PQR file with spaces between the fields and no chain letter, atoms N, CA, C, O and H, PARSE charges and radii, in Angstrom:
ATOM       1  N    MET     1       0.839   -1.181    0.000 -0.4000 1.5000
ATOM       2  CA   MET     1       0.000    0.000    0.000 -0.0000 2.0000
ATOM       3  C    MET     1       0.884    1.245    0.000  0.5500 1.7000
ATOM       4  O    MET     1       1.810    1.361    0.802 -0.5500 1.4000
ATOM       5  N    LYS     2       0.586    2.174   -0.909 -0.4000 1.5000
ATOM       6  CA   LYS     2       1.346    3.412   -1.029 -0.0000 2.0000
ATOM       7  C    LYS     2       0.795    4.453   -0.064  0.5500 1.7000
ATOM       8  O    LYS     2      -0.418    4.648    0.014 -0.5500 1.4000
ATOM       9  H    LYS     2      -0.166    2.080   -1.561  0.4000 1.0000
ATOM      10  N    LYS     3       1.672    5.120    0.668 -0.4000 1.5000
ATOM      11  CA   LYS     3       1.266    6.184    1.583 -0.0000 2.0000
ATOM      12  C    LYS     3       1.807    7.513    1.079  0.5500 1.7000
ATOM      13  O    LYS     3       2.865    7.570    0.451 -0.5500 1.4000
ATOM      14  H    LYS     3       2.658    4.962    0.605  0.4000 1.0000
ATOM      15  N    GLN     4       1.073    8.573    1.361 -0.4000 1.5000
ATOM      16  CA   GLN     4       1.481    9.905    0.927 -0.0000 2.0000
ATOM      17  C    GLN     4       1.438   10.845    2.121  0.5500 1.7000
ATOM      18  O    GLN     4       0.543   10.759    2.962 -0.5500 1.4000
ATOM      19  H    GLN     4       0.214    8.526    1.871  0.4000 1.0000
ATOM      20  N    LEU     5       2.400   11.728    2.185 -0.4000 1.5000
ATOM      21  CA   LEU     5       2.472   12.724    3.245 -0.0000 2.0000
ATOM      22  C    LEU     5       2.416   14.102    2.619  0.5500 1.7000
ATOM      23  O    LEU     5       3.217   14.418    1.740 -0.5500 1.4000
ATOM      24  H    LEU     5       3.127   11.797    1.502  0.4000 1.0000
ATOM      25  N    THR     6       1.482   14.923    3.059 -0.4000 1.5000
ATOM      26  CA   THR     6       1.377   16.299    2.594 -0.0000 2.0000
ATOM      27  C    THR     6       1.783   17.215    3.737  0.5500 1.7000
ATOM      28  O    THR     6       1.253   17.117    4.843 -0.5500 1.4000
ATOM      29  H    THR     6       0.831   14.667    3.774  0.4000 1.0000
ATOM      30  N    ILE     7       2.724   18.101    3.462 -0.4000 1.5000
ATOM      31  CA   ILE     7       3.216   19.035    4.480 -0.0000 2.0000
ATOM      32  C    ILE     7       2.809   20.443    4.085  0.5500 1.7000
ATOM      33  O    ILE     7       3.107   20.893    2.979 -0.5500 1.4000
ATOM      34  H    ILE     7       3.155   18.180    2.564  0.4000 1.0000
ATOM      35  N    LEU     8       2.133   21.133    4.979 -0.4000 1.5000
ATOM      36  CA   LEU     8       1.767   22.536    4.783 -0.0000 2.0000
ATOM      37  C    LEU     8       2.533   23.362    5.809  0.5500 1.7000
ATOM      38  O    LEU     8       2.647   22.969    6.971 -0.5500 1.4000
ATOM      39  H    LEU     8       1.891   20.767    5.877  0.4000 1.0000
ATOM      40  N    GLN     9       3.055   24.499    5.381 -0.4000 1.5000
ATOM      41  CA   GLN     9       3.846   25.341    6.272 -0.0000 2.0000
ATOM      42  C    GLN     9       3.288   26.755    6.260  0.5500 1.7000
ATOM      43  O    GLN     9       2.879   27.262    5.216 -0.5500 1.4000
ATOM      44  H    GLN     9       2.963   24.818    4.438  0.4000 1.0000
ATOM      45  N    LEU    10       3.273   27.383    7.416 -0.4000 1.5000
ATOM      46  CA   LEU    10       2.872   28.777    7.547 -0.0000 2.0000
ATOM      47  C    LEU    10       3.973   29.477    8.323  0.5500 1.7000
ATOM      48  O    LEU    10       4.267   29.113    9.462 -0.5500 1.4000
ATOM      49  H    LEU    10       3.605   26.972    8.265  0.4000 1.0000
ATOM      50  N    ASN    11       4.577   30.476    7.709 -0.4000 1.5000
ATOM      51  CA   ASN    11       5.594   31.236    8.432 -0.0000 2.0000
ATOM      52  C    ASN    11       5.066   32.640    8.709  0.5500 1.7000
ATOM      53  O    ASN    11       4.057   33.047    8.132 -0.5500 1.4000
ATOM      54  H    ASN    11       4.338   30.772    6.784  0.4000 1.0000
ATOM      55  N    ASP    12       5.717   33.359    9.560 -0.4000 1.5000
ATOM      56  CA   ASP    12       5.360   34.742    9.869 -0.0000 2.0000
ATOM      57  C    ASP    12       3.905   34.844   10.314  0.5500 1.7000
ATOM      58  O    ASP    12       3.186   35.740    9.872 -0.5500 1.4000
ATOM      59  H    ASP    12       6.536   33.028   10.029  0.4000 1.0000
ATOM      60  N    SER    13       3.471   33.952   11.172 -0.4000 1.5000
ATOM      61  CA   SER    13       2.057   33.859   11.528 -0.0000 2.0000
ATOM      62  C    SER    13       1.534   35.055   12.318  0.5500 1.7000
ATOM      63  O    SER    13       0.318   35.244   12.373 -0.5500 1.4000
ATOM      64  H    SER    13       4.055   33.224   11.531  0.4000 1.0000
ATOM      65  N    HIS    14       2.383   35.866   12.928 -0.4000 1.5000
ATOM      66  CA   HIS    14       1.873   37.005   13.690 -0.0000 2.0000
ATOM      67  C    HIS    14       1.114   37.985   12.805  0.5500 1.7000
ATOM      68  O    HIS    14       0.231   38.690   13.292 -0.5500 1.4000
ATOM      69  H    HIS    14       3.370   35.713   12.883  0.4000 1.0000
ATOM      70  N    ALA    15       1.437   38.043   11.521 -0.4000 1.5000
ATOM      71  CA   ALA    15       0.771   38.965   10.607 -0.0000 2.0000
ATOM      72  C    ALA    15      -0.542   38.397   10.074  0.5500 1.7000
ATOM      73  O    ALA    15      -1.246   39.086    9.335 -0.5500 1.4000
ATOM      74  H    ALA    15       2.155   37.470   11.125  0.4000 1.0000
ATOM      75  N    TYR    16      -0.881   37.186   10.422 -0.4000 1.5000
ATOM      76  CA   TYR    16      -2.059   36.541    9.858 -0.0000 2.0000
ATOM      77  C    TYR    16      -3.209   36.378   10.842  0.5500 1.7000
ATOM      78  O    TYR    16      -4.193   35.707   10.531 -0.5500 1.4000
ATOM      79  H    TYR    16      -0.310   36.627   11.022  0.4000 1.0000
ATOM      80  N    LEU    17      -3.104   36.969   12.003 -0.4000 1.5000
ATOM      81  CA   LEU    17      -4.161   36.816   13.000 -0.0000 2.0000
ATOM      82  C    LEU    17      -5.489   37.359   12.479  0.5500 1.7000
ATOM      83  O    LEU    17      -6.522   36.705   12.622 -0.5500 1.4000
ATOM      84  H    LEU    17      -2.304   37.514   12.256  0.4000 1.0000
ATOM      85  N    GLU    18      -5.472   38.541   11.879 -0.4000 1.5000
ATOM      86  CA   GLU    18      -6.673   39.164   11.341 -0.0000 2.0000
ATOM      87  C    GLU    18      -6.538   39.314    9.827  0.5500 1.7000
ATOM      88  O    GLU    18      -5.435   39.532    9.325 -0.5500 1.4000
ATOM      89  H    GLU    18      -4.632   39.072   11.763  0.4000 1.0000
ATOM      90  N    PRO    19      -7.647   39.201    9.093 -0.5600 1.5000
ATOM      91  CA   PRO    19      -7.597   39.432    7.655  0.2800 2.0000
ATOM      92  C    PRO    19      -7.162   40.876    7.363  0.5500 1.7000
ATOM      93  O    PRO    19      -7.460   41.784    8.139 -0.5500 1.4000
ATOM      94  N    HIS    20      -6.463   41.084    6.249 -0.4000 1.5000
ATOM      95  CA   HIS    20      -6.001   42.416    5.873 -0.0000 2.0000
ATOM      96  C    HIS    20      -5.817   42.475    4.351  0.5500 1.7000
ATOM      97  O    HIS    20      -5.707   41.441    3.692 -0.5500 1.4000
ATOM      98  H    HIS    20      -6.221   40.347    5.618  0.4000 1.0000
ATOM      99  N    GLN    21      -5.787   43.672    3.812 -0.4000 1.5000
ATOM     100  CA   GLN    21      -5.550   43.860    2.385 -0.0000 2.0000
ATOM     101  C    GLN    21      -4.062   43.695    2.107  0.5500 1.7000
ATOM     102  O    GLN    21      -3.221   44.228    2.831 -0.5500 1.4000
ATOM     103  H    GLN    21      -5.877   44.512    4.348  0.4000 1.0000
ATOM     104  N    GLU    22      -3.751   42.955    1.056 -0.4000 1.5000
ATOM     105  CA   GLU    22      -2.363   42.712    0.695 -0.0000 2.0000
ATOM     106  C    GLU    22      -2.235   42.776   -0.827  0.5500 1.7000
ATOM     107  O    GLU    22      -3.145   42.385   -1.558 -0.5500 1.4000
ATOM     108  H    GLU    22      -4.434   42.523    0.468  0.4000 1.0000
ATOM     109  N    MET    23      -1.087   43.276   -1.287 -0.4000 1.5000
ATOM     110  CA   MET    23      -0.848   43.407   -2.714 -0.0000 2.0000
ATOM     111  C    MET    23      -0.231   42.122   -3.270  0.5500 1.7000
ATOM     112  O    MET    23       0.686   41.550   -2.680 -0.5500 1.4000
ATOM     113  H    MET    23      -0.348   43.594   -0.693  0.4000 1.0000
ATOM     114  N    PHE    24      -0.754   41.683   -4.417 -0.4000 1.5000
ATOM     115  CA   PHE    24      -0.218   40.531   -5.131 -0.0000 2.0000
ATOM     116  C    PHE    24       0.063   40.966   -6.564  0.5500 1.7000
ATOM     117  O    PHE    24      -0.621   41.838   -7.100 -0.5500 1.4000
ATOM     118  H    PHE    24      -1.499   42.148   -4.896  0.4000 1.0000
ATOM     119  N    TRP    25       1.071   40.358   -7.181 -0.4000 1.5000
ATOM     120  CA   TRP    25       1.361   40.612   -8.600 -0.0000 2.0000
ATOM     121  C    TRP    25       0.680   39.527   -9.424  0.5500 1.7000
ATOM     122  O    TRP    25       0.926   38.337   -9.223 -0.5500 1.4000
ATOM     123  H    TRP    25       1.627   39.650   -6.746  0.4000 1.0000
ATOM     124  N    GLU    26      -0.172   39.940  -10.348 -0.4000 1.5000
ATOM     125  CA   GLU    26      -0.851   38.998  -11.243 -0.0000 2.0000
ATOM     126  C    GLU    26      -0.866   39.577  -12.651  0.5500 1.7000
ATOM     127  O    GLU    26      -1.313   40.705  -12.859 -0.5500 1.4000
ATOM     128  H    GLU    26      -0.372   40.906  -10.512  0.4000 1.0000
ATOM     129  N    GLY    27      -0.386   38.816  -13.602 -0.4000 1.5000
ATOM     130  CA   GLY    27      -0.402   39.258  -14.985 -0.0000 2.0000
ATOM     131  C    GLY    27       0.361   40.551  -15.210  0.5500 1.7000
ATOM     132  O    GLY    27      -0.011   41.342  -16.077 -0.5500 1.4000
ATOM     133  H    GLY    27      -0.023   37.899  -13.433  0.4000 1.0000
ATOM     134  N    GLY    28       1.413   40.780  -14.450 -0.4000 1.5000
ATOM     135  CA   GLY    28       2.227   41.981  -14.603 -0.0000 2.0000
ATOM     136  C    GLY    28       1.661   43.214  -13.926  0.5500 1.7000
ATOM     137  O    GLY    28       2.214   44.305  -14.070 -0.5500 1.4000
ATOM     138  H    GLY    28       1.715   40.137  -13.746  0.4000 1.0000
ATOM     139  N    GLY    29       0.565   43.060  -13.186 -0.4000 1.5000
ATOM     140  CA   GLY    29      -0.035   44.207  -12.505 -0.0000 2.0000
ATOM     141  C    GLY    29      -0.318   43.919  -11.039  0.5500 1.7000
ATOM     142  O    GLY    29      -0.336   42.770  -10.597 -0.5500 1.4000
ATOM     143  H    GLY    29       0.116   42.174  -13.069  0.4000 1.0000
ATOM     144  N    LYS    30      -0.536   44.994  -10.304 -0.4000 1.5000
ATOM     145  CA   LYS    30      -0.849   44.874   -8.878 -0.0000 2.0000
ATOM     146  C    LYS    30      -2.329   44.541   -8.690  0.5500 1.7000
ATOM     147  O    LYS    30      -3.195   45.110   -9.355 -0.5500 1.4000
ATOM     148  H    LYS    30      -0.521   45.927  -10.663  0.4000 1.0000
ATOM     149  N    VAL    31      -2.601   43.628   -7.789 -0.4000 1.5000
ATOM     150  CA   VAL    31      -3.965   43.268   -7.415 -0.0000 2.0000
ATOM     151  C    VAL    31      -4.020   43.248   -5.895  0.5500 1.7000
ATOM     152  O    VAL    31      -3.153   42.656   -5.253 -0.5500 1.4000
ATOM     153  H    VAL    31      -1.898   43.166   -7.248  0.4000 1.0000
ATOM     154  N    TYR    32      -5.026   43.887   -5.315 -0.4000 1.5000
ATOM     155  CA   TYR    32      -5.191   43.892   -3.865 -0.0000 2.0000
ATOM     156  C    TYR    32      -6.317   42.938   -3.489  0.5500 1.7000
ATOM     157  O    TYR    32      -7.431   43.033   -4.003 -0.5500 1.4000
ATOM     158  H    TYR    32      -5.731   44.368   -5.837  0.4000 1.0000
ATOM     159  N    ARG    33      -6.005   42.018   -2.582 -0.4000 1.5000
ATOM     160  CA   ARG    33      -6.990   41.039   -2.107 -0.0000 2.0000
ATOM     161  C    ARG    33      -6.870   40.907   -0.597  0.5500 1.7000
ATOM     162  O    ARG    33      -5.858   41.272    0.003 -0.5500 1.4000
ATOM     163  H    ARG    33      -5.100   41.941   -2.164  0.4000 1.0000
ATOM     164  N    THR    34      -7.925   40.379   -0.003 -0.4000 1.5000
ATOM     165  CA   THR    34      -7.884   40.079    1.424 -0.0000 2.0000
ATOM     166  C    THR    34      -7.017   38.855    1.640  0.5500 1.7000
ATOM     167  O    THR    34      -7.176   37.843    0.956 -0.5500 1.4000
ATOM     168  H    THR    34      -8.746   40.082   -0.490  0.4000 1.0000
ATOM     169  N    ALA    35      -6.107   38.946    2.584 -0.4000 1.5000
ATOM     170  CA   ALA    35      -5.225   37.834    2.924 -0.0000 2.0000
ATOM     171  C    ALA    35      -5.192   37.706    4.439  0.5500 1.7000
ATOM     172  O    ALA    35      -5.625   38.597    5.170 -0.5500 1.4000
ATOM     173  H    ALA    35      -5.978   39.767    3.139  0.4000 1.0000
ATOM     174  N    GLY    36      -4.672   36.585    4.882 -0.4000 1.5000
ATOM     175  CA   GLY    36      -4.511   36.385    6.315 -0.0000 2.0000
ATOM     176  C    GLY    36      -5.795   35.994    7.015  0.5500 1.7000
ATOM     177  O    GLY    36      -6.821   35.730    6.387 -0.5500 1.4000
ATOM     178  H    GLY    36      -4.321   35.861    4.288  0.4000 1.0000
ATOM     179  N    GLY    37      -5.711   35.965    8.303 -0.4000 1.5000
ATOM     180  CA   GLY    37      -6.826   35.532    9.133 -0.0000 2.0000
ATOM     181  C    GLY    37      -6.728   34.041    9.378  0.5500 1.7000
ATOM     182  O    GLY    37      -6.732   33.248    8.435 -0.5500 1.4000
ATOM     183  H    GLY    37      -4.877   36.179    8.813  0.4000 1.0000
ATOM     184  N    PHE    38      -6.642   33.661   10.629 -0.4000 1.5000
ATOM     185  CA   PHE    38      -6.489   32.242   10.942 -0.0000 2.0000
ATOM     186  C    PHE    38      -7.689   31.423   10.481  0.5500 1.7000
ATOM     187  O    PHE    38      -7.550   30.229   10.217 -0.5500 1.4000
ATOM     188  H    PHE    38      -6.639   34.305   11.395  0.4000 1.0000
ATOM     189  N    VAL    39      -8.862   32.039   10.381 -0.4000 1.5000
ATOM     190  CA   VAL    39     -10.025   31.306    9.877 -0.0000 2.0000
ATOM     191  C    VAL    39      -9.796   30.926    8.412  0.5500 1.7000
ATOM     192  O    VAL    39     -10.129   29.813    8.005 -0.5500 1.4000
ATOM     193  H    VAL    39      -8.975   33.009   10.596  0.4000 1.0000
ATOM     194  N    ARG    40      -9.232   31.839    7.617 -0.4000 1.5000
ATOM     195  CA   ARG    40      -8.932   31.538    6.219 -0.0000 2.0000
ATOM     196  C    ARG    40      -7.877   30.442    6.116  0.5500 1.7000
ATOM     197  O    ARG    40      -7.981   29.551    5.273 -0.5500 1.4000
ATOM     198  H    ARG    40      -8.962   32.744    7.948  0.4000 1.0000
ATOM     199  N    VAL    41      -6.863   30.508    6.976 -0.4000 1.5000
ATOM     200  CA   VAL    41      -5.806   29.490    6.978 -0.0000 2.0000
ATOM     201  C    VAL    41      -6.394   28.133    7.331  0.5500 1.7000
ATOM     202  O    VAL    41      -6.096   27.136    6.673 -0.5500 1.4000
ATOM     203  H    VAL    41      -6.779   31.232    7.661  0.4000 1.0000
ATOM     204  N    ALA    42      -7.229   28.089    8.367 -0.4000 1.5000
ATOM     205  CA   ALA    42      -7.860   26.831    8.774 -0.0000 2.0000
ATOM     206  C    ALA    42      -8.735   26.285    7.648  0.5500 1.7000
ATOM     207  O    ALA    42      -8.775   25.074    7.431 -0.5500 1.4000
ATOM     208  H    ALA    42      -7.470   28.899    8.901  0.4000 1.0000
ATOM     209  N    GLY    43      -9.432   27.160    6.933 -0.4000 1.5000
ATOM     210  CA   GLY    43     -10.260   26.732    5.814 -0.0000 2.0000
ATOM     211  C    GLY    43      -9.425   26.099    4.709  0.5500 1.7000
ATOM     212  O    GLY    43      -9.835   25.114    4.096 -0.5500 1.4000
ATOM     213  H    GLY    43      -9.400   28.143    7.109  0.4000 1.0000
ATOM     214  N    TYR    44      -8.252   26.672    4.459 -0.4000 1.5000
ATOM     215  CA   TYR    44      -7.367   26.106    3.442 -0.0000 2.0000
ATOM     216  C    TYR    44      -6.881   24.721    3.864  0.5500 1.7000
ATOM     217  O    TYR    44      -6.844   23.799    3.048 -0.5500 1.4000
ATOM     218  H    TYR    44      -7.919   27.472    4.957  0.4000 1.0000
ATOM     219  N    PHE    45      -6.512   24.573    5.125 -0.4000 1.5000
ATOM     220  CA   PHE    45      -6.065   23.265    5.628 -0.0000 2.0000
ATOM     221  C    PHE    45      -7.188   22.237    5.493  0.5500 1.7000
ATOM     222  O    PHE    45      -6.941   21.094    5.107 -0.5500 1.4000
ATOM     223  H    PHE    45      -6.541   25.322    5.788  0.4000 1.0000
ATOM     224  N    THR    46      -8.411   22.637    5.809 -0.4000 1.5000
ATOM     225  CA   THR    46      -9.554   21.732    5.684 -0.0000 2.0000
ATOM     226  C    THR    46      -9.757   21.319    4.232  0.5500 1.7000
ATOM     227  O    THR    46     -10.018   20.149    3.952 -0.5500 1.4000
ATOM     228  H    THR    46      -8.611   23.565    6.122  0.4000 1.0000
ATOM     229  N    LYS    47      -9.639   22.265    3.308 -0.4000 1.5000
ATOM     230  CA   LYS    47      -9.781   21.972    1.883 -0.0000 2.0000
ATOM     231  C    LYS    47      -8.743   20.961    1.428  0.5500 1.7000
ATOM     232  O    LYS    47      -9.073   20.019    0.707 -0.5500 1.4000
ATOM     233  H    LYS    47      -9.426   23.215    3.535  0.4000 1.0000
ATOM     234  N    VAL    48      -7.497   21.142    1.836 -0.4000 1.5000
ATOM     235  CA   VAL    48      -6.431   20.217    1.446 -0.0000 2.0000
ATOM     236  C    VAL    48      -6.703   18.829    2.014  0.5500 1.7000
ATOM     237  O    VAL    48      -6.518   17.833    1.315 -0.5500 1.4000
ATOM     238  H    VAL    48      -7.229   21.907    2.421  0.4000 1.0000
ATOM     239  N    ARG    49      -7.136   18.746    3.262 -0.4000 1.5000
ATOM     240  CA   ARG    49      -7.458   17.440    3.866 -0.0000 2.0000
ATOM     241  C    ARG    49      -8.545   16.723    3.067  0.5500 1.7000
ATOM     242  O    ARG    49      -8.436   15.528    2.792 -0.5500 1.4000
ATOM     243  H    ARG    49      -7.286   19.556    3.830  0.4000 1.0000
ATOM     244  N    GLU    50      -9.593   17.459    2.699 -0.4000 1.5000
ATOM     245  CA   GLU    50     -10.687   16.846    1.935 -0.0000 2.0000
ATOM     246  C    GLU    50     -10.209   16.363    0.567  0.5500 1.7000
ATOM     247  O    GLU    50     -10.586   15.281    0.117 -0.5500 1.4000
ATOM     248  H    GLU    50      -9.682   18.429    2.923  0.4000 1.0000
ATOM     249  N    GLU    51      -9.383   17.168   -0.086 -0.4000 1.5000
ATOM     250  CA   GLU    51      -8.860   16.764   -1.388 -0.0000 2.0000
ATOM     251  C    GLU    51      -7.976   15.516   -1.269  0.5500 1.7000
ATOM     252  O    GLU    51      -8.001   14.646   -2.140 -0.5500 1.4000
ATOM     253  H    GLU    51      -9.077   18.047    0.279  0.4000 1.0000
ATOM     254  N    GLU    52      -7.212   15.437   -0.208 -0.4000 1.5000
ATOM     255  CA   GLU    52      -6.336   14.274   -0.001 -0.0000 2.0000
ATOM     256  C    GLU    52      -7.156   13.008    0.269  0.5500 1.7000
ATOM     257  O    GLU    52      -6.777   11.922   -0.170 -0.5500 1.4000
ATOM     258  H    GLU    52      -7.191   16.144    0.500  0.4000 1.0000
ATOM     259  N    ARG    53      -8.254   13.138    0.975 -0.4000 1.5000
ATOM     260  CA   ARG    53      -9.112   11.970    1.253 -0.0000 2.0000
ATOM     261  C    ARG    53      -9.736   11.443   -0.025  0.5500 1.7000
ATOM     262  O    ARG    53      -9.902   10.233   -0.184 -0.5500 1.4000
ATOM     263  H    ARG    53      -8.561   14.020    1.331  0.4000 1.0000
ATOM     264  N    GLU    54     -10.086   12.346   -0.944 -0.4000 1.5000
ATOM     265  CA   GLU    54     -10.732   11.959   -2.197 -0.0000 2.0000
ATOM     266  C    GLU    54      -9.754   11.320   -3.172  0.5500 1.7000
ATOM     267  O    GLU    54     -10.153   10.546   -4.042 -0.5500 1.4000
ATOM     268  H    GLU    54      -9.951   13.329   -0.815  0.4000 1.0000
ATOM     269  N    ALA    55      -8.477   11.646   -3.026 -0.4000 1.5000
ATOM     270  CA   ALA    55      -7.460   11.142   -3.976 -0.0000 2.0000
ATOM     271  C    ALA    55      -7.155    9.672   -3.761  0.5500 1.7000
ATOM     272  O    ALA    55      -6.328    9.103   -4.474 -0.5500 1.4000
ATOM     273  H    ALA    55      -8.153   12.275   -2.319  0.4000 1.0000
């Protein structure tokens, strides 16, 4: 049986406690989106877990 390990890392977590506007580069231009917030991070971890179970 083949086993798989998925590792997720979050650094600089002090800046992610609350959601905030952050600049991202997309298609050669600046785009501002909401980033951060531990609820968003937890949601991403949950999404990855669900995808791994389905695989």
